[in-house]
N, C-alpha and C positions, 0 to 999 in steps of 0.2 A: 506493499499500500503505498502512496505516496502523498503525502500532506505539504503544502505549500502555503506557510501566514510570511505578507511581506508589508509595507506600508514606511509612510516616515513615522506614523505614531506609532514609539517602539514599545510606550508603558504598554497599551492594552496587547500589542501581537507577542511580547513578553509574559505577558499573564495568561496567555490563552496558550503559550505553548507550558506556561508551568503550569495549567491547568491540566494538558497532556499528559506532560510525564507524571505529578501524581496519580491520574488516572489511571497509568502503567505500570504504577509502582506497588497501587492499592491491588491491581488486578493477580499482577506477578510478584508474591511479596519476596522471593528470591530478589528481586532487580539484579543480576549478574548479566544481563543483557543489554542495559542500558548505555549505550556510551554516545558523549559530544565529540565531534569533529570541525575542526574548521579547514575547508576546500584551500585556505594559503598556506597552511602547514603540513599537507600530507595529500601523497601522491597517491591519485585514484585507484591506480592496482592495490597501492597496499590498505588503502578504506574500504576496499573490493573484498581483501583477503583477510581484514579484522572482522568485519561485518557480518561474514558470511561462516567464523568459525562459530561451530557448533555448540553450544552453551552447556554445560553439564548435566543441567536444569530442564533442559530441552524444552524451555521458554521461547517463547515468541518472544525477536528483538525487534529494541527500539531506535531507533539511531537519529540525532537531533546534526544538523549539517549545516554549518554558516559560512556565508560568502559562495555557494557553491554556481551561481548567476557570473559573481565577480570575478571566476579564476577559471580562463579561455580556454587551459587544457583540460582541467578535472570537468569542465560543464561539457566538453566536444566529448570525453567518453563515457559521462551520464547520461547524455542526451543519446548516445549510438544505444544504452540498455535501459531506456527509461522503461520499455516493455515490459521488462522482466522485472522491474522494480516495482510496476504498478499493480502486477500480478501477484507478488511476495505476499504470504500472507506476514509476513514482517513489516515491518512500518518504519520508514525516513520520513523526516521533518524536513522539508526545506527553509532555512529562518534567515530571510531576506531584507534588506531597508528598502532598496531598489530596484524595481525589475522593468526593463523595456515589456513592451504588451507586443512588441513586435517579433519578441526573442519566441525561436521555434521551441522551448523546452516549456516557457509559458503556455505558449500556445495548444500545446500537447495536454499540460497540465487542468488547463481550465477547460478544455474537453473530456477530458476520462479521470481527474482526479479530484479531491479535495482542496479545497484552496479558499484563502479568506485575506483581502486589503484593509488593513488601518488606516483611514487615511485623519489626519488632523484633525477632530473637531473644533466645529465652532457653533454660534448661535445657540439654539435651543438645544441641542446638543451636549454643548459644552455644557449650558448653565445646568442641564438635569444629572450630567455627569459629576460636576463639582457640588450640587445639594444630595446626592447621594450619600458622597463621599461624608459631607460632616453629617448626616443622619449615623451614619456607620458610629460616628460618635455620639450619639443621641445631642447634639448639638443644633439648633436652628441659626440661618443664616437668613437679613433680613434681604428684600430684593436688591435694595441699594448698595449694599457690604458686596452683596454677589456679581453683579455688574463693577463697582470701582474691584476687585481682587481680579476677575478675567482681564481687565479693563489694562491692572498692573503687570501682569501675567501672562495670559493672551494661552495659547492652545498648547504649552509646554507642558503635560501630564504629569512628569517625574518633577517636576518644580511648585505645580498646582499641589500634589498631593501631599507634598512637604508641607506648604504654607499652610492647606487645612488642619493638619495637623497640631502645626504650630497654631494655630489660631482656635481651635476646638480644645486645645490643654488649659488655654489663656481663660478659655471663658468659662468651662467644665461646666457645662450642662444649661446655659447660658444660651443669649443670641449674639450671634455677629454681627454688630451692627460697624456704619463704613470709617465711623472712628479709629475702629480696633485694626482697621485694614488698614489706615491711614499710619497709623502707631507700630504696626508688627511688619510690615511687606514694602518691602522695598520695589518700587516700581521699574518695572524691566527697561533699559535705556532706548529701545524700538520706541518703546511706547509717549516717553518722554517726546523724543528726537519729532515727531509727527503733531505733539503741542508745538516745541520749537518752530517749526515749519510754519504751522497757524499761526503763529506770533509775527513769523515774517510776514508774512502775508497780511496782518493787520498792523504792520509797523508799528510793533508793540515790543520796544526794544529791552524794557524792563523784565518783562513775563519773560522774553529768552535768559537774557543774560541770570535772572533768577531760576530758573529751570538748569540752565549749564553748571551755575555755583552752588547747586546742588548737589550735583554729578562730582566737580571736583571737590567738597568738601566730604563725602561720602571715600573719595582714592581712587575717583574712574580715572583712567590717562587721558589727557588731553588729545593727544594722538589720535585715542579708541574713540573718543567722542567725535572729532573730528569726519572720520573714516564711518562712523551712524550717520552725521551730519550729508556726506559726499554719497554715501550708499542711497539714502531718501531722494535727493536728488536727482540721482543718475533716474532713479526709479521713476519720478518725478517726470521729467524728459522724456523716459521711453516709452508710458501707459500712455501723456496727452498726445505726444504721436501719433498711438494707434490709435486712442480717440479719435483726435480729427480726422484719420484714415475713416471713421465711420466705424470702426471695428467693437461690439460688445463687451464686457465687459469677461463673459466667458469664454473670449477667443483673446483675451490682452491676460486673462492667466493661465490659459493653453501653453501663449506664445513667450509669456518672460517667465514662466514656471514658478508666479510668485502667489502666496498664497490669497485665497480668498479675498481673508480680514486687510492684508497687505493692499490687495488691488483696489478693495470701495471705499477706503483711507486715501489711497493716493489719488484715485480719480476724485476724490470730493477736493484733495487740495489743489489738485490742476487745473481746476474751475474758478480757485483765488488767483494764478496767475499767468501773466501770457507766457508764452515760450521764448521770448525775449528776457525777461524778470529773471524766468529760470536759467536760461545758459549763464546770464549776468552774475547771478550769485553764485552758479555752479565755476564759472571762471575765477572769481571773487578767491573761493573754498581754492582751486588749485593752487590760487599764486601762495595764499596763507599758508599750506600744506607744505611747497618746495621750499618756499623761506626757514622753514621751522626746521626741517628736514637738512637743510644745508647750512643750519645755522646762523641765519642773519638777523634771527628773532627767538625770544623766549618762546617754551610751548605756553603757558597760562597767559599772558599779556598779549599773546596773540591772537589765540582766541577769543577772547573779550572783545578784543579791537574787531574781528571780524565780523561777531554777533553783533555791536553796538553800531556798526556802520551799514549792517544791512538795512 
């Protein structure tokens, strides 16, 4: 039997993998025929030989293989043997983060085997997932606090689960408020960069500087902050250009490989700027970045000066 688990949301895909492994161990008490393999660390023939070794307890075998789609030689040989793996009474779970839908191995698995894709949660699904996490700690969360938490953290379920645990331990059976989130959760820099770009559009230099100063106070590198601003300005240029070509958000998401949330926020922001304004700010940023890296100016003053002069 072949099972494929893949997708950007590694939190849920690993949870599913854990569920499969635990069920196997419950069913086969010996657990002697469960093995983990990394395709980048083992030759295909060695993998095949190890997996096929007869168990002393004649248990069905379970193997988890990571990175099979990424290792060309391993994938090539695995693809040749795909039908015999499919028909085997033993189980191989292929665990991947990214898989090309055009890949021949994926097409075979999609048509003939078990598979599940884990895309990043967003919108109502993300809120429902987060609310469920709070309920497992017997803690309630207000709608405003839930929105603020997701705004601060985004779709990273690894971090989100940690923040939920932190907030739940803080409230201990009460209700989490927006003030609790602001007190205990550090906003993701990408979220604040959206706010900073919005402040650029509104010519609100005081707010821009305040947001930047918060991250400097928290120890974030000026070059990292500039890099995030650079990243979002590039997104603005690309998204605005595609939007002006008449492409809908779904097409922009597919062409840019950006998350739906980022596409939506960037589209909203792009309407506040002309293409010429975005290019001007972008070129100013590149000049500041070059001056810092060549030692012409100090990092923090240069960052603040750039923000203040937009």
